[in-house]
N, C-alpha and C positions, 0 to 999 in steps of 0.2 A: 770374526767380528772386528778384531784389531786391524786387520787388513782394510776393511771398509772405512774405518775411522781415519787411517792414514791416507787413503785415496781421497776422501772427502776433504781432509785438511789441505792436501796438495791442490785440489781443485779450487778451494777457497783462496789460496794464495795466487794462483796463476790466472784465473778467469778475469779478475778486475784488470790485470795488466794487459791481457789480450783485448779486452773491451776498450781500454784507453788508447790502443794503437789504431782502432778503427776510425776512419775519417768520418766527420760529421759536419754538416748533414750530407746525406746521399739521396739519390733519386728514390722517390717513394716515401721519404720521411715526412711525418706531420710536424709542422713548425708553426711558430707564432712570431710575427715580426713586430717589434715595438716601434712602429712608425706608421703614420697615415699615408697610404699610397694611392695611386690612381690606376685602376684596372682599365685596360684598353682591349676591347673586343674588336678585332679587325674584320672589315668587310661585312658590315650589316647591310644586306641587300635591300634597296628601296627602289621604287619605280623610277627608272631613268638613271640609275647608277648605284653606287655604294658609298657608305660612309663608315668611319670608325666611330664606335660608341665608347664613350668614357664614363666611368662611374667611380666615385670615391670608395676606397676600401679602408674601413676603420682599423686602427691599430689593434693588434692582438687577435685578429680573426684567424680561424683555423685555416692553414694553408698546406698545400702539398708541394714538395720539391719535385720539379719536373726535370731539371737538368742541373748539373754542377760542372763548371769549367774551372778547375783548380788553378791553372796557369794564369788566368786573366786577372784577378779572380772574378767570377761571375756565377750567380745562382739565379735560376729561373724558377719562380714559384707561381702558384695559382690558387684561387679559392678552392675549397674542398668541393664546391658545386661543380667544378670543372670548366666553367666559362671564363675565358680570358687568361692572360698571363702577365706577370710583371718580371722584368729583368732587373736584378740588383747587381750593379757594377761597383767594384771597390771592396773595401773591407767592412762588410756588414756583420761580422762575427759577433760583436757585442750586442747586436740588435736582433739576432735570430735565437729563439728560445724553444725549449722542448715542452714547455707547459704554459698555459694561459696565465696562471697566478704569477709565475716567474716573469713573464712578459709585462704584465700590468705593473708589477713592482718596479721593474727597470724603467718603464715609461714614466711612472710617477716620480721617480728619483731624477731621471736624466732629461725628461721632456722629449719633444719632437726633434729628430736630427735635422741637420742641414743637408740638403741634397738638391741636385738639379735633375730635371726631368725632360726628356724628349720622347714623346709618344709613350711607349711602354717601358722605356729604359730609365731607371732611377740610379743616379750616380751619387754616392755618398761623398760629402765633403771630408776629405782625409785630414784636413788641418784641424787640430784640436784647439778649441777656444777655451781659455782659462775661465773657470767658474767665477772667480772673483779677481779684482785687480786692486792692488794697494795704491793709495793716493800718492802722487809724486810730490816731492819736497819742493 
């Protein structure tokens, strides 16, 4: 019995440290992005050609991580429905959450981020804008 208690105590000490070393997010993770994005579904075939279909994606929608490129940094996410993808370039770490309530709280506090978009690529503005400015003398 004593041996079981010791093993459980050691597991309780080391498991959180091992979990903290795991990179997040990784491919397959469910995430919530605290930003309104644009989903682009490429090559919607119509008579006489094809066209890209764009649709707005509300903030804090359930998304799945499709790919992570840590060196860039780039994360490719898509709606849980599976249609379309959005590429997030730059440091989106503050905007990617593991739960909808956490995402909604962050969005309510910080608002919509500044980013540029070209087709399916969303590049976050890396320059931090001060939340308030003091009047000059």
